[in-house]
C-alpha positions as CSV (number, residue, x, y, z in Angstrom):
1,X,202.8,23.6,117.0
2,X,205.0,21.8,114.9
3,X,205.3,17.4,114.2
4,X,206.3,14.5,115.8
5,X,209.9,14.1,116.1
6,X,211.7,10.8,114.5
7,X,214.1,9.0,115.8
8,X,216.9,10.5,113.5
9,X,216.5,14.3,114.2
10,X,215.1,13.8,117.9
11,X,218.0,15.5,120.4
12,X,216.5,14.9,123.5
13,X,219.0,12.1,124.9
14,X,216.4,10.2,126.8
15,X,214.4,10.0,123.5
16,X,217.1,8.9,121.5
17,X,218.2,6.2,123.6
18,X,214.8,4.4,123.1
19,X,214.8,1.0,121.1
20,X,212.6,1.6,117.9
21,X,209.6,0.4,119.0
22,X,209.2,2.5,122.3
23,X,210.1,5.5,120.7
24,X,207.2,5.2,118.6
25,X,204.8,4.5,121.1
26,X,206.0,7.4,122.7
27,X,206.5,9.8,119.8
28,X,203.2,9.6,118.7
29,X,202.3,11.4,122.1
30,X,205.0,14.0,121.7
31,X,203.9,17.2,120.3
32,X,207.0,19.6,119.2
33,X,206.5,23.2,120.8
34,X,208.9,26.3,121.1
35,X,210.1,27.6,123.9
36,X,210.0,31.5,124.9
37,X,212.7,32.9,126.8
38,X,210.8,34.0,130.3
39,X,208.2,31.5,129.8
40,X,206.8,28.8,132.6
41,X,206.2,25.3,132.2
42,X,205.0,24.4,135.7
43,X,204.2,26.4,139.2
44,X,205.0,25.6,142.2
45,X,202.1,24.0,144.0
46,X,200.0,23.3,140.6
47,X,199.0,20.3,138.8
48,X,201.9,18.7,136.5
49,X,199.7,18.3,133.5
50,X,202.4,18.3,130.5
51,X,206.2,16.5,130.7
52,X,208.5,18.8,128.6
53,X,211.0,16.2,127.0
54,X,213.7,19.2,125.9
55,X,215.3,19.0,122.5
56,X,217.2,22.5,122.5
57,X,217.5,25.5,125.1
58,X,217.9,24.9,128.7
59,X,215.1,25.4,131.8
60,X,215.9,26.3,135.1
61,X,213.9,24.8,137.9
62,X,213.4,27.3,141.0
63,X,212.1,27.2,144.5
64,X,209.9,30.1,145.8
65,X,211.5,31.2,149.1
66,X,209.1,32.3,151.7
67,X,209.6,36.5,150.8
68,X,208.6,35.5,147.1
69,X,212.5,35.6,145.8
70,X,213.1,32.7,143.3
71,X,216.5,30.0,143.5
72,X,217.5,28.0,141.3
73,X,217.9,24.5,142.5
74,X,218.5,22.8,139.0
75,X,219.0,22.9,135.1
76,X,217.1,21.2,132.8
77,X,218.3,20.4,129.0
78,X,218.6,17.9,126.4
79,X,220.0,15.4,128.5
80,X,216.6,15.3,130.4
81,X,212.6,16.4,131.0
82,X,210.9,19.3,133.1
83,X,208.0,17.5,135.3
84,X,209.8,14.2,134.9
85,X,208.4,13.7,138.6
86,X,205.4,12.2,137.7
87,X,207.0,9.1,137.3
88,X,207.8,8.7,141.0
89,X,203.5,10.1,141.8
90,X,204.2,13.2,142.1
91,X,200.8,15.0,140.7
92,X,202.2,18.8,141.8
93,X,205.1,20.4,141.0
94,X,207.8,21.2,143.6
95,X,209.2,24.0,141.9
96,X,209.1,26.6,138.7
97,X,210.3,25.7,135.9
98,X,211.3,28.3,133.5
99,X,212.9,28.6,130.0
100,X,216.5,30.9,130.3
101,X,216.4,30.5,126.9
102,X,215.1,29.8,123.9
103,X,214.4,26.6,122.4
104,X,212.1,23.4,121.7
105,X,211.0,20.8,123.7
106,X,208.3,17.9,122.4
107,X,205.4,17.9,125.2
108,X,203.6,15.0,126.5
109,X,200.2,15.4,129.0
110,X,201.3,13.3,131.7
111,X,198.2,11.0,131.5
112,X,199.4,9.7,128.3
113,X,202.9,9.3,129.7
114,X,201.8,7.0,132.8
115,X,200.1,5.2,130.4
116,X,203.3,4.4,127.6
117,X,205.6,4.0,131.3
118,X,203.8,1.3,132.6
119,X,204.1,-0.9,129.2
120,X,207.9,0.5,128.1
121,X,210.4,-0.9,130.4
122,X,213.5,1.3,128.7
123,X,211.9,4.5,128.9
124,X,210.5,4.2,132.3
125,X,214.4,3.0,133.1
126,X,215.7,6.4,132.0
127,X,213.1,8.3,133.4
128,X,213.8,7.1,136.7
129,X,217.7,7.6,135.6
130,X,217.6,10.8,135.4
131,X,215.5,12.1,137.9
132,X,218.3,10.2,140.0
133,X,220.8,12.5,138.4
134,X,218.2,15.8,138.8
135,X,218.0,15.3,142.7
136,X,221.8,14.8,142.8
137,X,222.4,18.3,141.0
138,X,219.7,19.5,143.3
139,X,221.5,18.4,146.3
140,X,225.3,19.2,145.2
141,X,223.4,22.5,144.2
142,X,222.6,23.5,147.7
143,X,225.9,22.1,148.9
144,X,227.6,24.1,146.8
145,X,225.9,27.2,147.0
146,X,226.4,26.8,151.2
147,X,229.8,26.0,151.0
148,X,231.8,27.6,147.9
149,X,233.1,31.1,147.1
150,X,230.7,32.9,144.4
151,X,233.7,32.9,141.6
152,X,233.6,29.2,141.8
153,X,229.8,29.0,141.7
154,X,229.4,30.8,138.7
155,X,232.1,29.0,136.8
156,X,230.0,25.8,137.8
157,X,226.8,27.5,136.4
158,X,228.5,29.3,133.5
159,X,230.0,24.9,132.9
160,X,226.6,24.0,133.0
161,X,224.4,26.9,131.0
162,X,227.6,26.2,128.5
163,X,226.9,22.5,128.1
164,X,222.9,23.0,127.5
165,X,223.2,25.8,125.4
166,X,226.1,24.3,123.0
167,X,226.9,27.7,121.7
168,X,230.0,29.9,123.3
169,X,227.9,33.0,123.9
170,X,225.2,33.2,126.6
171,X,221.9,35.8,126.4
172,X,222.8,36.3,130.4
173,X,222.1,39.4,132.4
174,X,224.0,40.0,135.9
175,X,220.8,40.3,137.3
176,X,219.3,36.8,136.0
177,X,222.5,35.2,137.1
178,X,222.3,37.3,140.4
179,X,218.8,35.7,141.2
180,X,220.0,32.4,140.1
181,X,222.9,32.0,142.6
182,X,220.9,34.4,145.4
183,X,223.4,36.6,145.8
184,X,223.0,40.4,144.8
185,X,224.2,42.0,141.2
186,X,227.0,43.7,142.7
187,X,228.8,40.6,144.0
188,X,227.8,38.6,140.6
189,X,229.8,42.0,138.7
190,X,233.0,41.5,140.6
191,X,232.9,37.9,140.5
192,X,232.6,38.1,136.4
193,X,235.2,40.8,136.2
194,X,237.7,38.4,137.9
195,X,236.4,35.9,135.0
196,X,237.2,38.2,132.5
197,X,240.3,39.8,133.7
198,X,241.8,36.5,133.6
199,X,240.6,35.3,130.1
200,X,238.4,33.3,130.9
201,X,235.6,34.9,129.9
202,X,234.3,38.1,127.9
203,X,231.1,40.3,129.4
204,X,229.5,42.8,126.8
205,X,225.9,43.8,127.1
206,X,224.0,41.1,129.0
207,X,226.0,39.0,126.5
208,X,228.5,36.8,127.9
209,X,231.3,34.4,125.6
210,X,233.2,31.6,126.7
211,X,236.5,32.3,126.1
212,X,238.9,29.4,127.8
213,X,236.3,26.2,128.6
214,X,239.6,24.5,130.5
215,X,239.8,27.7,132.0
216,X,236.4,27.9,133.3
217,X,236.4,24.3,134.6
218,X,239.9,25.1,136.4
219,X,238.2,28.3,137.7
220,X,234.9,26.0,139.1
221,X,234.7,24.0,142.3
222,X,234.3,20.3,142.4
223,X,230.3,20.4,141.7
224,X,230.3,20.6,138.6
225,X,232.0,17.2,137.8
226,X,230.4,15.8,140.5
227,X,226.7,15.8,138.6
228,X,228.6,15.0,135.5
229,X,230.3,12.1,136.7
230,X,227.0,10.5,138.2
231,X,225.6,11.3,134.9
232,X,228.5,9.4,133.4
233,X,227.9,6.3,136.0
234,X,224.7,5.8,134.9
235,X,224.4,6.7,131.0
236,X,227.9,5.8,130.4
237,X,228.7,9.0,128.7
238,X,229.3,13.0,129.3
239,X,225.5,14.2,129.1
240,X,226.8,17.0,127.0
241,X,230.3,15.2,125.2
242,X,231.0,17.3,122.5
243,X,230.9,20.8,124.5
244,X,232.8,19.0,127.6
245,X,235.3,18.0,125.0
246,X,235.9,21.2,123.4
247,X,239.2,23.2,123.0
248,X,239.1,26.8,124.1
249,X,235.9,28.5,122.1
250,X,236.8,31.7,121.0
């Protein structure tokens, strides 16, 4: 377990936006933890004992279907936190949260966070705003899965993953993407092949490299921008401005 964060080094957007006094109050209760690929932070139906402010990497929120098949309903990166529904009064996790990459986070026990939130209005406001944005993401993902073509959905998902990873090359197998999008592996192969043929991505040996960010945005449906716009409306900026504004990356 690594040291507490400092205001100068923390990359989580919620924590970095806090005024100094509130940041110190919450930082004293935070502990840095390393996140491993495939690690589950919360299990569906189990108590939310810890909240994780993501500092690097990204986490999938997964709903478990009746036949045991997981389906992704949202992504969490350094713009937010996993387990944040506790501020709305939830005690058990609705979804499973699983790390899709290695990375780091700042962990805090749920009772400690709730005690701090009761006396930290800026933190409470930021957590509530983020909770709303995450719910918008979940709703938009449901609409996207129901109405848009797989190639558009794949482009949307890769944009979201690229935003949160901050790097153009992603370690993602087609099996993993198929699970995230709730489709067969063979259909992912076709959709990825079309993006590769267009020169937008390169897919080799479980690694997807984004070659043309603008092209990927053009290939995606409106769902990606809908969530980003809601974030801007509440927070005044794009959640991942450096990646969003970048020129083609390779």
